[in-house]
C-alpha positions in Angstrom: -35.7 -8.0 32.4 -33.1 -8.5 35.1 -31.5 -11.1 32.7 -31.1 -8.4 30.1 -29.5 -6.1 32.5 -27.2 -8.7 33.6 -26.4 -9.6 29.8 -25.6 -5.7 29.5 -23.2 -5.4 32.5 -21.7 -8.9 31.5 -21.0 -7.5 27.6 -19.6 -4.3 29.3 -17.5 -6.0 31.7 -15.6 -7.7 29.0 -14.2 -4.1 27.8 -13.9 -2.4 30.9 -13.6 -5.0 33.7 -14.4 -4.0 37.2 -15.6 0.0 36.2 -18.5 -1.8 34.6 -19.6 -3.7 37.9 -23.3 -3.5 39.2 -24.2 -1.6 35.9 -27.3 -3.9 35.2 -29.9 -1.3 36.6 -28.5 1.1 33.9 -29.8 -1.0 31.1 -33.4 0.0 31.7 -32.5 3.9 31.2 -31.6 4.6 27.5 -29.8 7.5 28.2 -27.4 5.5 30.3 -27.2 2.4 28.1 -26.6 4.4 25.3 -23.5 6.2 27.0 -22.0 2.8 28.0 -22.5 1.5 24.4 -20.9 4.7 23.0 -17.8 4.5 25.6 -17.7 0.7 24.1 -18.0 1.7 20.6 -15.0 4.3 21.0 -12.8 1.7 22.8 -13.4 -0.8 19.5 -12.7 1.8 17.1 -9.4 2.7 18.7 -8.9 -1.3 18.7 -9.9 -2.0 15.2 -7.7 1.0 14.0 -4.7 -0.5 15.3 -5.4 -4.0 14.3 -2.3 -5.9 12.2 -4.7 -6.6 9.3 -5.5 -5.7 5.8 -6.6 -2.2 5.3 -10.1 -4.0 3.7 -10.6 -6.1 6.9 -10.0 -3.1 9.0 -12.3 -0.6 6.7 -15.1 -3.3 7.1 -15.0 -3.4 10.8 -15.0 0.2 11.0 -18.1 0.2 8.9 -19.9 -2.5 11.1 -19.0 -0.2 13.9 -20.5 2.9 12.2 -23.5 1.2 11.6 -24.0 0.2 15.0 -23.5 3.7 16.0 -26.2 4.9 13.8 -28.3 2.2 15.0 -27.7 3.7 18.7 -28.1 7.2 18.0 -31.3 6.8 15.8 -33.4 4.5 18.1 -34.4 4.7 22.0 -35.1 1.1 21.7 -33.0 -1.2 19.1 -33.3 -4.9 19.5 -30.8 -4.6 22.4 -30.5 -8.2 22.7 -28.8 -8.5 19.2 -26.8 -5.3 20.1 -25.4 -7.0 23.1 -24.9 -10.3 21.5 -22.8 -8.3 18.9 -21.0 -6.5 21.4 -20.0 -9.7 23.2 -18.7 -11.2 19.6 -16.8 -8.0 18.7 -15.1 -8.0 22.2 -14.1 -11.5 21.7 -12.8 -10.7 18.6 -10.9 -8.0 19.7 -9.0 -10.1 22.2 -11.1 -9.3 25.4 -12.2 -12.3 27.4 -13.5 -13.3 30.7 -15.4 -10.6 32.9 -12.6 -8.9 34.5 -11.8 -6.8 31.3 -8.7 -8.8 30.4 -7.4 -8.7 26.7 -5.8 -12.1 26.7 -5.8 -12.6 22.6 -4.3 -10.7 19.8 -5.7 -10.4 16.2 -2.5 -11.3 13.9 -2.4 -11.6 10.3 0.2 -12.8 7.9 0.4 -12.6 4.0 3.2 -14.4 1.9 4.3 -12.8 -1.1 1.9 -14.7 -3.5 -1.1 -13.6 -1.6 0.0 -9.9 -1.6 0.6 -9.8 -5.0 -2.9 -11.8 -5.8 -4.9 -9.1 -3.8 -3.2 -6.6 -5.3 -4.0 -7.7 -8.9 -7.4 -8.3 -7.6 -7.8 -4.9 -6.6 -6.9 -3.5 -10.0 -3.1 -3.0 -9.8 -1.9 -4.1 -13.2 1.7 -4.9 -12.1 2.6 -4.7 -8.2 5.9 -4.3 -7.8 8.4 -3.2 -4.9 9.6 -0.4 -7.2 6.3 1.3 -6.8 7.0 4.5 -5.1 4.1 3.8 -2.5 5.6 0.7 -1.5 7.0 -0.1 2.1 10.6 -1.0 0.7 10.7 2.1 -1.6 9.8 4.1 1.3 12.5 2.6 3.5 15.2 3.1 0.8 14.2 6.6 0.8 14.5 7.1 4.4 17.8 5.4 4.7 19.2 7.5 1.8 18.1 10.5 3.7 19.5 9.4 6.9 22.6 8.5 5.1 23.2 11.9 3.9 22.6 13.3 7.2 25.5 11.0 8.4 23.4 8.5 10.6 25.5 5.2 10.7 23.7 1.8 10.1 23.1 1.0 13.6 21.5 4.6 14.3 19.4 4.2 11.3 18.3 0.5 12.7 17.3 2.3 16.0 15.1 4.9 13.9 13.2 2.1 11.7 13.3 -0.6 14.5 15.1 -2.9 12.5 18.4 -4.6 12.9 22.0 -3.2 11.6 22.0 -5.8 9.5 18.7 -5.2 7.7 20.0 -1.3 7.1 22.9 -2.9 5.5 20.7 -4.8 3.0 18.6 -2.1 2.2 21.8 0.2 1.3 23.1 -2.8 -0.9 19.9 -3.1 -2.7 19.7 0.2 -3.6 23.6 1.2 -3.8 23.1 3.9 -1.1 26.2 5.4 0.9 29.0 3.3 -1.1 30.6 6.4 -2.7 30.8 8.4 0.7 32.1 5.4 2.6 35.2 5.1 -0.3 35.8 8.7 0.0 36.0 8.2 4.3 38.9 5.5 3.6 
């Protein structure tokens, strides 16, 4: 079983680097093995929740990780070879590469407007629009309006929202925010 121990060590090194160096012998002890796997699951859960992807994709990844967690806690001797292979695949999917714990890749997701509206229609929203109170644009408009009332200028609002001053001015223009106040100042 020395090969299984080395595969276990290599799988953990993808995530933890040198902290997982020479842990191959722990693979034989189910308590130690379970502790390392739980650590790995916690790290993977944190990474999955911070992914820039669709909510459904994130939910599916979390569900898979929950299923693995259940498998680990309910069985002393699951098909560990399969579990280690799965951890390696997930580790690489999350961007970890090589045996030193380096995170070399990032998972990115882009969706154009047509894809977003199609996915909203398929999800059951009859008329997706930016006027939806839950949309990001509507939320940004509300935040800009609230900060405008507090007297914060476009540059300050841009810093708060992590966007450019020009983008803040475009949001104001689209929502007609701050126009009356600016005329009073002149």
